[in-house]
C-alpha positions in Angstrom: 14.0 -17.5 -18.1 16.7 -15.3 -15.7 19.9 -15.6 -15.0 21.6 -17.2 -18.2 18.8 -17.7 -20.5 19.9 -15.8 -23.7 17.7 -17.8 -26.1 15.7 -14.4 -26.7 16.2 -10.9 -27.7 15.7 -8.2 -24.8 12.9 -6.4 -25.2 11.7 -3.4 -23.9 9.0 -1.9 -22.5 6.8 0.0 -24.6 3.1 0.9 -25.4 2.2 -1.9 -27.4 3.3 -4.5 -24.6 1.4 -2.8 -21.9 -1.3 -2.9 -24.0 -1.1 -6.8 -25.0 -0.7 -7.3 -21.2 -3.7 -5.4 -20.5 -5.8 -6.9 -22.9 -4.8 -10.4 -22.0 -6.0 -10.0 -18.4 -9.6 -9.3 -19.5 -12.4 -11.4 -21.1 -13.4 -11.6 -24.5 -16.1 -9.3 -24.6 -14.8 -6.8 -22.4 -11.6 -7.0 -24.5 -13.5 -6.1 -27.6 -15.1 -3.4 -25.3 -11.4 -1.8 -24.3 -10.6 -1.9 -28.1 -13.1 0.2 -29.6 -13.3 2.4 -26.6 -9.4 2.3 -26.1 -7.6 1.5 -22.5 -6.8 3.9 -19.8 -3.8 3.0 -18.1 -4.7 4.9 -15.2 -7.8 2.8 -14.6 -5.5 -0.6 -14.3 -5.2 -1.9 -11.1 -3.2 -4.9 -11.5 -0.8 -5.6 -15.1 1.0 -8.9 -15.4 4.4 -8.4 -17.4 5.9 -12.1 -16.9 8.1 -14.1 -19.3 8.4 -11.5 -21.8 12.1 -11.3 -22.2 12.4 -7.4 -20.5 15.9 -6.6 -19.7 15.0 -3.0 -18.3 12.0 -1.8 -16.1 10.5 2.0 -17.9 7.2 3.3 -19.4 5.3 2.6 -16.1 4.5 5.6 -14.9 0.8 5.8 -16.7 -0.2 3.5 -14.7 -1.1 5.7 -11.6 -3.2 3.4 -9.3 -1.3 -0.3 -9.8 -1.7 -2.0 -7.1 0.0 -5.7 -8.0 2.2 -5.8 -10.5 4.0 -8.8 -11.8 7.5 -8.5 -13.5 8.9 -12.0 -12.9 10.9 -14.2 -14.9 12.5 -11.8 -17.0 16.0 -10.6 -17.4 16.3 -7.4 -15.3 19.2 -5.9 -13.8 18.5 -3.1 -12.3 15.0 -2.2 -9.7 14.4 1.4 -11.4 11.1 3.1 -12.9 9.0 2.4 -10.1 8.6 5.8 -8.3 5.3 6.7 -9.5 3.4 3.1 -8.3 2.6 5.0 -4.7 0.1 2.4 -4.7 1.8 -0.7 -5.2 1.2 -2.9 -2.7 2.4 -6.5 -4.0 5.6 -6.8 -6.4 6.9 -9.9 -7.9 10.7 -9.2 -9.2 11.7 -13.1 -8.8 13.7 -15.1 -11.3 15.7 -12.5 -12.9 19.4 -10.5 -12.7 19.3 -8.3 -10.2 22.0 -7.5 -8.0 21.3 -4.7 -5.4 18.3 -4.1 -3.7 17.0 -0.4 -4.9 14.1 2.1 -6.2 11.6 1.0 -3.9 12.0 3.9 -1.7 8.2 5.4 -2.9 6.5 1.9 -2.0 5.4 2.9 0.6 1.9 0.8 1.0 4.0 -2.3 -0.2 2.7 -5.8 1.2 4.1 -8.4 -0.1 7.8 -8.2 -2.1 9.3 -11.2 -3.8 12.9 -11.1 -5.0 13.2 -14.4 -5.2 16.2 -16.4 -7.2 18.3 -13.0 -8.0 22.0 -12.5 -7.3 21.9 -10.0 -4.8 24.2 -10.4 -1.3 22.9 -7.5 0.6 19.4 -6.7 2.2 19.5 -2.7 2.2 17.9 0.3 0.7 14.3 -0.4 2.6 14.0 1.5 5.1 10.9 2.9 3.6 8.9 -0.1 3.3 7.4 -0.2 6.6 3.8 -2.1 5.9 6.0 -5.1 4.4 4.5 -8.3 5.8 5.5 -10.9 3.3 9.4 -10.9 2.3 10.8 -13.3 -0.2 14.7 -13.1 -1.0 15.2 -16.8 -1.2 17.9 -18.3 -3.8 20.2 -15.3 -3.8 23.9 -14.5 -2.6 23.1 -13.7 1.2 26.0 -15.3 3.1 25.6 -13.4 6.9 23.3 -14.1 9.2 23.7 -10.0 10.3 21.4 -9.8 7.2 18.4 -10.3 9.0 19.0 -7.8 12.0 18.0 -5.4 9.2 14.6 -6.9 8.8 13.7 -6.2 12.1 12.9 -2.7 11.4 9.5 -4.5 9.5 7.4 -4.6 12.7 4.6 -6.5 10.2 7.0 -9.0 8.7 5.0 -12.2 9.4 6.5 -14.7 6.7 10.2 -14.9 5.3 11.9 -16.7 2.8 15.8 -17.3 2.9 16.0 -20.5 1.9 18.8 -21.6 -1.0 21.2 -18.7 0.3 24.3 -20.0 1.6 23.3 -18.4 4.8 21.0 -21.4 5.5 23.9 -23.8 5.8 24.5 -22.0 9.1 24.4 -24.7 12.1 21.9 -21.9 14.0 20.5 -20.3 11.3 17.0 -21.1 12.1 17.2 -20.1 15.7 19.3 -17.0 15.2 16.5 -16.2 12.5 13.8 -16.8 14.8 15.7 -15.2 18.0 16.2 -11.6 15.9 12.3 -11.7 14.5 10.2 -12.4 17.2 7.3 -11.9 15.2 7.8 -14.2 12.7 5.0 -16.4 11.9 6.2 -18.6 8.5 9.9 -18.9 7.8 10.9 -21.0 4.4 7.5 -22.1 4.1 7.2 -23.8 7.5 5.1 -22.7 10.9 7.6 -21.5 13.5 6.6 -23.3 16.6 6.6 -22.4 19.9 9.4 -24.8 21.1 11.8 -23.1 18.6 10.8 -19.7 19.4 11.2 -20.4 23.2 15.0 -21.9 22.4 15.7 -19.3 20.0 14.6 -16.7 22.4 17.0 -18.3 25.3 20.0 -19.2 23.1 20.0 -15.5 21.5 18.9 -13.0 24.3 22.1 -11.3 25.0 22.1 -10.6 21.9 18.7 -9.8 21.4 18.5 -7.7 25.0 21.4 -5.5 23.3 19.8 -4.9 19.8 16.6 -4.0 22.0 18.6 -1.4 23.9 19.7 -0.1 21.4 16.6 0.0 19.0 15.1 1.8 22.0 17.7 4.6 21.9 17.8 5.5 18.4 13.5 5.5 18.4 14.3 8.3 21.4 16.3 10.3 19.5 14.4 9.9 16.4 10.8 11.2 18.3 13.1 14.1 20.0 14.0 15.3 16.5 10.6 14.6 14.9 9.2 16.9 17.8 12.0 19.4 16.7 11.0 19.9 13.3 7.2 19.7 14.1 7.9 22.5 16.5 10.3 24.2 14.0 7.8 23.9 11.0 4.9 25.0 13.7 7.3 28.2 14.4 8.2 28.8 10.5 4.1 29.3 9.8 4.6 31.7 12.9 7.3 33.4 11.3 9.7 33.0 13.9 12.1 30.5 13.1 15.5 30.6 15.5 14.2 33.4 17.4 13.8 32.0 21.0 17.5 32.0 22.3 20.4 33.2 20.9 20.2 31.9 17.4 19.8 35.1 16.2 22.6 37.1 18.0 24.9 34.2 17.5 24.6 34.3 13.7 25.3 37.9 13.9 29.1 36.8 15.1 29.1 33.7 13.3 30.6 34.9 10.1 32.4 38.4 11.8 36.2 38.0 11.9 36.8 41.1 13.0 34.7 41.0 16.2 36.4 38.1 16.9 40.0 39.7 16.9 38.4 42.4 18.7 37.4 40.0 21.5 40.8 40.2 23.1 40.5 43.7 24.0 40.0 44.1 27.5 36.7 45.1 28.8 35.4 43.9 25.3 34.2 40.2 26.8 32.1 41.9 29.7 30.5 44.2 27.2 29.6 41.5 24.7 28.0 39.6 27.6 25.6 42.2 28.1 24.7 43.2 24.8 24.3 39.4 24.2 21.7 39.3 27.1 19.6 42.1 26.5 19.1 41.2 22.8 18.3 37.6 23.5 15.2 39.2 25.7 14.3 41.4 22.8 14.2 38.4 21.0 12.2 36.3 23.1 9.8 39.2 23.3 9.6 39.0 19.4 9.1 35.4 19.5 6.3 35.5 22.0 4.9 38.2 20.0 4.6 36.6 17.0 3.1 33.3 18.3 0.4 35.2 20.0 -0.4 37.1 16.6 -0.1 33.6 14.6 -2.7 32.1 17.2 -4.9 35.2 16.7 -4.6 34.6 12.8 -5.6 31.2 12.8 -8.5 31.7 15.1 -9.5 35.1 12.8 -9.4 32.6 9.6 -11.2 29.7 11.4 -14.0 32.4 12.4 -14.7 33.2 9.0 -14.8 30.2 7.5 -17.4 29.1 10.7 -19.1 32.2 9.9 -19.1 31.4 5.9 -20.5 27.7 6.9 -23.3 29.3 9.5 -24.7 31.7 6.7 -24.8 28.3 3.8 -26.3 25.9 6.4 -28.8 28.6 7.4 -29.7 29.2 3.4 -29.8 25.4 2.4 -32.0 24.6 4.7 -34.1 27.3 4.5 -34.4 26.4 0.8 -35.2 22.6 1.3 -37.6 23.9 4.3 -39.3 25.5 1.3 -39.4 23.1 -1.1 -40.1 20.8 0.8 -43.5 22.5 1.6 -44.1 23.1 -2.2 -44.2 19.3 -2.9 -46.1 18.2 0.3 -48.7 21.0 -0.8 -49.1 19.6 -4.8 -48.9 15.9 -3.9 -52.4 15.4 -5.0 -52.5 18.4 -8.2 -50.9 16.2 -10.8 -53.4 13.6 -10.4 -56.5 16.8 -10.5 -54.7 17.3 -13.9 -54.7 14.1 -15.0 -58.3 13.3 -13.7 -59.6 16.7 -15.0 -62.9 16.5 -16.8 -61.9 18.4 -19.7 -58.7 19.3 -21.8 -59.4 23.3 -20.8 -59.9 22.3 -17.3 -56.4 20.0 -17.5 -54.8 23.3 -19.6 -56.1 25.7 -17.0 -54.9 23.9 -14.0 -51.4 23.4 -15.4 -50.8 27.1 -16.4 -51.7 27.1 -12.4 -49.2 24.7 -11.7 -46.4 26.3 -13.7 -47.2 29.8 -12.2 -46.7 28.3 -8.6 -43.8 27.0 -9.9 -42.4 30.4 -11.3 -43.1 31.8 -8.1 -41.1 28.9 -5.8 -38.5 30.2 -8.4 -38.5 33.7 -7.6 -38.6 32.7 -3.7 -35.8 30.6 -4.1 -33.9 33.2 -5.8 -34.8 36.1 -3.2 -33.4 33.5 -0.8 -30.0 33.1 -2.9 -29.8 37.2 -2.9 -30.1 37.3 0.6 -27.3 34.7 0.9 -25.0 36.7 -1.3 -25.9 39.8 0.9 -24.5 38.3 4.1 -21.7 36.9 2.5 -20.6 40.4 0.9 -20.9 41.6 4.4 -19.0 38.8 6.0 -15.9 38.8 3.5 -15.8 42.4 3.9 -15.3 42.5 7.6 -13.1 39.9 7.4 -10.7 41.8 5.1 -10.9 44.3 7.0 -10.1 42.9 10.1 -6.8 40.9 8.4 -5.8 44.1 7.3 -5.9 45.1 10.6 -4.0 42.4 11.8 -1.0 42.5 9.3 -0.4 46.3 10.0 -0.7 46.1 13.7 1.6 42.9 13.5 4.0 45.2 10.7 4.8 47.9 12.8 5.4 45.9 16.0 7.9 43.7 14.6 9.4 47.1 13.1 9.1 48.5 16.3 11.3 45.4 18.4 13.9 45.3 15.4 14.5 49.3 15.8 15.5 47.8 19.5 17.5 45.3 18.3 19.3 48.0 15.8 19.4 50.3 18.8 21.8 47.8 21.0 24.1 46.7 18.4 24.4 51.1 18.0 24.8 51.2 21.6 27.0 48.3 21.4 29.5 49.9 18.7 29.8 52.7 20.5 30.9 51.4 23.6 33.1 49.1 21.5 34.6 51.7 19.9 35.5 53.8 23.0 37.6 50.4 24.4 39.4 50.1 21.5 40.7 53.5 21.1 41.7 53.1 24.8 43.6 50.4 23.9 44.9 51.8 20.9 46.2 54.6 23.3 47.3 52.6 26.1 49.3 50.2 23.7 51.0 53.7 21.7 51.9 54.2 26.2 52.9 50.5 26.5 50.5 50.9 29.4 48.6 47.1 27.9 49.6 44.8 30.6 47.3 42.0 29.0 48.8 39.2 27.0 47.2 39.8 23.0 47.6 37.6 20.3 50.4 38.9 17.4 47.6 39.8 15.0 45.8 41.7 17.3 48.6 43.9 18.4 49.7 44.7 15.1 46.1 46.7 14.3 46.7 48.2 17.7 49.3 50.6 15.9 47.1 52.9 13.8 44.0 54.3 14.4 42.2 54.2 11.1 42.5 50.4 11.1 40.8 49.7 14.3 38.3 52.0 13.8 37.5 50.4 10.5 37.5 47.3 12.0 34.5 48.1 14.4 32.4 49.8 11.8 32.8 47.0 9.2 31.5 44.5 12.2 29.4 47.2 12.8 27.6 47.2 9.6 28.1 43.1 9.5 25.3 43.2 12.4 23.2 45.9 11.2 22.6 44.0 7.8 21.9 41.2 9.6 19.3 42.4 11.5 17.7 43.9 8.9 17.6 40.6 6.6 15.6 39.1 9.5 13.2 41.6 10.0 12.7 41.5 6.3 12.2 37.8 6.5 9.6 38.6 8.8 8.1 41.3 6.7 8.0 39.5 3.5 6.5 36.3 5.3 3.7 38.4 6.3 2.7 40.1 3.4 2.6 36.8 1.6 0.4 35.1 4.2 -2.3 38.6 3.7 -1.5 38.2 0.2 -2.7 34.3 0.1 -5.6 35.1 2.5 -6.9 37.7 0.2 -6.5 35.5 -3.2 -8.5 33.0 -1.5 -11.5 35.4 -0.6 -11.2 37.3 -3.8 -11.7 33.8 -5.5 -14.6 32.8 -3.1 -16.1 36.4 -3.9 -15.7 35.1 -7.5 -17.3 32.1 -7.2 -20.1 33.5 -5.3 -21.3 35.8 -7.6 -21.7 33.1 -10.1 -23.9 31.4 -7.8 -26.7 33.3 -9.1 -26.9 32.9 -12.6 -30.0 31.8 -15.3 -29.5 28.0 -16.4 -27.3 25.2 -15.4 -26.5 24.6 -11.8 -23.3 25.7 -10.5 -20.9 24.2 -8.0 -18.9 26.4 -5.6 -19.8 29.3 -7.7 -18.3 27.4 -11.1 -20.8 26.3 -13.7 -21.0 22.0 -13.7 -19.7 21.9 -16.8 -16.6 23.7 -16.2 -15.8 21.3 -12.7 -16.8 18.1 -14.8 -13.8 18.9 -18.2 -14.5 14.6 -19.5 -17.9 15.3 -19.4 -20.2 16.8 -21.7 -23.4 18.4 -20.6 -26.0 19.2 -23.4 -29.4 20.4 -23.1 -31.9 18.3 -24.4 -34.8 20.8 -24.5 -35.1 24.6 -22.9 -38.5 26.7 -22.0 -39.7 28.4 -25.1 -41.3 31.3 -22.7 -38.2 32.7 -21.8 -40.1 34.2 -18.7 -41.0 30.8 -17.4 -39.2 28.9 -14.7 -38.0 25.3 -15.4 -40.5 22.9 -14.7 -38.2 20.2 -13.6 -40.6 19.8 -10.7 -43.5 18.6 -12.9 -41.4 16.4 -14.9 -39.9 14.4 -12.4 -43.8 13.9 -11.2 -44.9 13.0 -14.2 -42.2 10.5 -14.5 -42.5 9.0 -11.0 -46.3 9.1 -11.7 -46.3 6.1 -14.8 -43.4 4.5 -12.6 -40.8 3.8 -15.4 -38.7 0.8 -14.3 -34.8 1.8 -13.6 -31.3 -0.8 -15.2 -28.8 0.7 -13.0 -25.5 -0.7 -14.1 -23.5 2.3 -12.7 -25.1 4.0 -9.3 -23.1 7.6 -7.9 -25.2 8.7 -5.3 -24.3 11.4 -2.4 -26.1 13.5 -0.4 -24.7 16.6 -1.3 -25.1 20.6 -1.0 -21.9 22.3 -2.0 -24.4 25.4 -2.2 -27.9 26.6 -2.0 -28.4 26.4 -5.7 -27.3 22.5 -5.8 -29.6 22.2 -3.0 -32.0 23.0 -5.4 -31.6 20.9 -8.6 -29.8 17.3 -8.5 -29.6 15.1 -11.8 -31.4 11.9 -11.8 -30.9 9.8 -14.8 -33.1 7.0 -15.9 -33.2 4.2 -18.9 -36.6 3.2 -19.9 -36.5 -0.6 -20.3 -39.8 -1.2 -22.5 -41.8 0.1 -25.3 -44.6 0.4 -23.2 -42.8 2.5 -20.7 -42.2 4.8 -23.7 -45.6 4.8 -24.8 -46.6 5.9 -20.8 -44.0 8.6 -20.9 -45.6 9.8 -24.6 -48.7 10.2 -22.9 -47.3 12.0 -20.1 -46.2 14.0 -22.5 -49.0 15.0 -23.9 -51.0 15.9 -20.5 -48.9 18.5 -20.2 -48.5 19.4 -23.5 -45.3 17.9 -24.8 -44.1 15.6 -27.3 -41.3 13.3 -27.9 -39.3 13.6 -30.3 -35.8 11.3 -31.8 -32.5 12.7 -31.2 -30.7 12.7 -34.0 -27.2 14.7 -32.9 -24.9 11.6 -33.4 -22.3 13.0 -30.8 -24.7 12.2 -27.8 -26.9 9.7 -27.9 -28.4 8.7 -30.7 -31.5 6.7 -29.2 -32.4 8.7 -26.7 -35.9 11.0 -27.4 -36.3 14.3 -26.8 -38.8 16.3 -25.0 -40.0 19.9 -26.4 -43.3 21.6 -27.3 -44.4 23.7 -24.3 -43.1 21.2 -21.7 -41.0 23.2 -19.3 -37.6 21.4 -19.0 -35.2 24.0 -18.6 -32.6 22.2 -16.4 -33.0 18.7 -18.5 -29.3 17.5 -19.6 -28.0 14.6 -21.0 -24.2 14.0 -19.7 -21.6 11.9 -22.5 -18.5 10.8 -21.3 -15.4 11.0 -24.2 -17.4 9.0 -26.7 -19.4 6.4 -24.4 -23.1 6.1 -25.3 -25.6 6.4 -22.6 -28.5 4.5 -24.4 -32.5 5.0 -24.4 -31.6 7.2 -21.6 -33.8 10.0 -20.0 -32.8 12.5 -17.9 -34.7 14.8 -15.5 -33.7 17.8 -13.1 -35.5 17.5 -9.8 -36.1 19.6 -7.2 -34.9 17.3 -4.3 -32.6 17.0 -1.6 -30.6 14.2 -2.5 -28.6 13.2 -5.9 -29.0 10.1 -7.0 -28.0 9.2 -11.1 -28.3 5.9 -12.8 -26.7 5.5 -16.1 -25.9 2.5 -18.2 -22.8 3.1 -20.3 -21.5 0.9 -23.0 -18.2 0.1 -21.7 -16.2 -1.8 -19.4 -17.5 -1.8 -15.7 -13.8 -0.6 -14.5 -14.4 2.3 -16.9 -18.0 2.9 -15.6 -16.7 2.7 -11.6 -13.7 5.1 -12.5 -16.3 7.7 -13.9 -19.0 7.7 -11.4 -15.8 8.4 -8.9 -14.5 11.4 -10.9 -18.0 12.6 -11.2 -18.4 12.4 -7.1 -14.7 13.4 -6.7 -15.2 16.6 -8.8 -18.2 17.4 -7.3 
């Protein structure tokens, strides 16, 4: 369709075209579900837009996780609008009207690129494609063999197609390419033989040796530059960039034209060298001090988070131990309740069990409060240490910068003396040194020379003060940033001990998962009773309901000690016998099964009610996707397992599952 095909009107890439292209890639059954629920372009991994008469690449920013893109057999004239497709691995732009290679800078993961059958005359602008393995640029307008030399930077390139270009007509074409690309395995759809490789290297070693030497030099320079940049970045984090050496001193005189004229006066050069030596010495002291203080700040922050981790870990381990002991002690109690001789006996035993659960809840809450007290003390101590570090740093930096100002003041006084002495000698015609005419001009007036010296002095003091302000401002920003993080942590910590839903890092689970709608199905009718999640789960386990798992999210996690005590389990019942068995279990514990009539969530999911203590039972719902015949239980356990059945495409189920875990 490329080149000269004008039989169709040019098309643009709009939402309608994209929607249709995505739907065409799916089987019929999944396509119907996708149409009903809507397609999220972020979930699409591959996209085929071939043979659509596309003139301009556009509107692909929505495909954030796209790995494969086909734009072949169109009339595209320019490579553009691909910068957001950073996960792209495979790109086909063959059979178009492209003249220049461009717009590929952000595609750093690209491994397979086809530009076959276009109008390209030079291989360029591909430096960032270091993962490139397969490159097809046959049937273009490449005339010079030097284009092959550009491809030496791609160390992973093993397959190359150049066939159909004018350069292929060169007599030594194959040997030249193989010699300059020694790691090439396939050239123009043919395997490169060992014999061909040996002959190529032998014929062109004088060129390749020179190239290798130049490349080694360039690589060494690049590594040195990167090391310098890395060092500079580290110095910036310590607030001491360009303080190691004469950078600051040289900056004082960089734009000082008056000082440049005064430097011609006799005695000024020696004075300036002495000033420079003392000034640089102070800067070096300041540089070394700030580096040590940076290490101290980093160590203080690291110690704080280690202490925080130790407190949380100890609390979680203790919580696990308490829950495990409780479960071990009550393994047979449900069987005893089930086989009780009478209803009254079963009710009495169940009440006793609920009291034990209440005691467990109180024990865990006490443990939680102890953890909060420990963390508050840890945070207060950390804030005190940070304040001391910041104030000490500020005072010492001010002291060292004062030394710089004192050196400048003494230099100013001596420079003024030398200038006035030179003026007096000039008036008496006793100045024997050869001076430029513009210097001799200002030696004729005392006010002029005094103003020049004072102006230079003010410029120097201003630059010293500006550098001091930069250091102190960076320190203030660092302290404010650390305190802000601690305040946020403190606020989250206060939210850990709440009555109701579990929290992750202090924030309610529902807030952390905005794509989910967490709705309580049933709660305790007695506000003084704890959630009976352990009882509910054991009842469920007692009747061994079979599971159907089409999407399973499982992860061992303890973001906070509250999370270690409540993790979500979702089960789908398969048969009416299971429903009946669950009804018996509910009746045994004083519960009833009711049909859920709230259509926004799960029309067919029954609801537990009555005296069953299930304060933590929740039902997840995700953007209108129905969760059918699903029971949800909250279990006090040590692991997180969620088995759900979603009426949606497999990719959406997988994305939902990954999203939950990522946010947890």
